[in-house]
N, C-alpha and C positions, 0 to 999 in steps of 0.2 A: 572268517566264520563261513561255515559251510551251509549247504541248501537244507531246508526244512519242508517236510511234507507233513500237513495236518489233516487228520481224517476224523469225520463225524460219526460216532455210532448212531444207528437208528434209534428213534425215541421209543419210550415204553408204549405199547399199545400200536405201535408203527403209524402213528398220526401226529401232527402238531398240535400246538394248543388250540386250534380252531377246528380240530377234528378232521382235517384234511390229511389223506393217506400220503405217507412220505414213501418214496422209492428210492432204493438204494442205487448208487453209480456202480458199485461192485459187490459181488457175493463171495464169501470165503467159507469154503466147506468145512464144517466142524464135524462132521459125521463121526470120524475116527476118534474124537476127543469127547464125545458127549457124556460118557460115565465119569471121565474126569471132572467136567463141567459140573455134573450134578453133585460130586463129591465136595469139590470146592465150595459151590454155593452153600451145601448144607453147613459148612463150617462158619458161615456168617449168621449165628444163630439170633444175635441181637437185631439184624436187619429183618430176620423173619418174624421175631416178636413185634417189631415196630410196624411192619406191614400188616400183620394180622390185627393189632389194635387200631392202627389208623385208618387203614383202607378195606379192612374185612378180608384180605387175601390170606387165605389159609393154606395155599400151597404156592409159595413163590419158585420153587424148584420146578413144580409142574408148569408154572406160567412162563419160565424161561424155555422148557422143553415145548411148549405149544408154540411160542413165538419164533423158536429156531426152526421148528418144523414148517411154519407159515412161510419164513423167509426162504427156506429150501425149496418149498413149492413155486415160490415166486422166481427162484433162480432158473428153474426148468431143468435142472440137471443134479442138485444135489438133495439128499434126504433132509439134513439140517445144515442151517447156514446162518451167517451173522452178514449183515449189510452195513455198508460203510459208503460215506461221500467224501470226497476231498474238498477241504477249504480252498478258497480262493489262492491261486499260487503268489498272487502280487506281494512282493515284499520279503517272500520266502524262498522261492525256487523257480526253476523252469517251469513253464506252462504244461509240459507234458510229462513232468515227473510222478512216477507212480511206483514207489518202491514195494509197496504191499503187493501188487500184482507181480511185480518181478520176483520177490521172495517167495510167495506161494505157488507160482507156476500153474499148473493144472488143476490145483486146489482153488483157484480163483476164476471168477468168471465175471467180465467187464459187460455192463449192459449198454449195448451200442445205441438204443433208444435214448437213455439218458445222455449219452454223449452228443446225440444229433438235437436234443432238446436245449442243451446249453448254447446254441449257436444262435 
């Protein structure tokens, strides 16, 4: 069996269940695909209806755009971004394995402060 690297997406609202801000380990630039993200999200009409009735969220596409812009600002270099954190490598792969960063290249920024905070 090969190595596996697990990533966690940032939570909705960019905070944990106790309202603490969650910072990503790495930022993926999604600026070039924002139109496609909007279009795909609009296809989830049942999700939009559920969010509207259960949480009073009338614009889940707008909320996605707002959060992507906030994460982009946090990155310091992308207009729109997604944030990701690697799961513990233990039992899955080598400690420094990061295929997402390798795959995305310049469209990815690893936060060195996050890395220092792990130690």
